[in-house]
Phi, psi and omega in degrees: 000150184292174179291350182276356176317127172265132182303142183251117186255335177227131187236140165254125183257110181247134194210153166236143173212129181279295182257010167109347182298309182291328186289320175301324174293315182297316174311316178295316177300312185295317186299313185283329176296322178289325177295335180271355175090009177281140173282125182250141173229114185254131187228127181272107182305336182282344187229019179206163179256162178299346184281349180275358181292314178072197183284128178207154169279330183212134169251125179253120181263122185243128185203144170285161180263121176242120179054056174066014175202178179296157174305148184307315180296325172290320177292327180293317182295304180302322180302323181266011174298141175296165177290148171224189175230087168076020174293137177297148184216149175210149181239122182248106180267146186231122184233166174261355194238352176106180179271054182236168170307134015257020192267359192289344182255005191296334185273353190303304189301313185291331173300311177306309182301321181296313184302313178308326185277354176098008182278150179254107182289127183237351189193137171211150182196152183264126167251156186242128182229172183298144183283138174251007191238120174073295185228133180250138180293162169300159195298321182300326177289310178306312181302313172300321173300317175291331183284318181279342191308310177305320177300313185298316189290329174302313173307317186290310180309318180294320176298312188286309181297331178273002169093005183287130177269149181211118176235155185255171184236077187303145178290156182292316180291338173279346167291322171303310189288332179290323175299316182289334180297341162306312179304314180296317177306318175293317180296335177301330181294328178278326175303313183298325177298331184277357184285145180217162186253129174286184182283354182279339186303131182247019173060029183297337183077010174305312179298321175295321181291323188258000177288124182295328182256013175056039185274355186240133175226152178276119175234132183045038170086013177214151176290149182231122188264139182260208190244028175249017182299140172249011180056044178277346175076010182295316177304310180294317179285333184272347184296123185289348183249354185057042188254009181250141175203160175275156174274330181235166183050046182295337183295342179301324179272130180291137185300331178264002188076192177215120185224091183301323178296321179290327184288328182288318179302318188290328186291327186287331175291338183233048180292340182274354182281094189243357187275141179256092183240095181228132179286355175232050185304325185290319177313306189264023187297315179303321182290319182298317180289333180294314176303320184279340180292154178286328187206000000 
């Protein structure tokens, strides 16, 4: 970074998290930044508008990767940010597969939106957390991902506060896939419409309260799903009775569910489990490469 770099004293952490992985990362950012004396403002994109950002030296956008790009709720939020004059910005994307094809171009649309609003992007990075979509890695791999996460956050904080810039170099085919990902954002609405409740539903309303798009309402004693779904899977995994499922694309939901809190507790009990023994090692190569990197 040039000599004109302005010291960063206040940071806004703006994030969306479906099943908790991105929120865990943001919580680690908050804790470590406060320890360094940085003023932190944390915003949940699902419950606030871009106009709540206020004065800040840096805004860090944190989002899971859906369909080769940041989730639609984040892209919409960034697109509607108020204009500024050269405020620093960083983007942290979160995936279950690593910073490899087809995800290397996932941040490009949001980077463009930020630039149009007058933000100066100084940093971008992919962090990896346990996968909650379609296939989950073996537990030892997940334990290690959770174990190294605070250290990876520390690297990013040190880079940013010292003025170090970091940018990615997306692959050409991934740029094309990121464009196609917009169609998946639209398709998610129809997938969400297919979610239905079984006879095990006890009408607790958990799915209604937790839906980030307010896409669910109670009709005739059962939750009814509209066309605003972003396919975050929060309603399905958080259902206390496991009563929700898709009628289409059932492969997307892990058979044993996804509970990050339980996984985190188990990781603390298995901190010495460092062996990577996978019969699908090629599938998780991006994750393994991530774990072996120094930063």
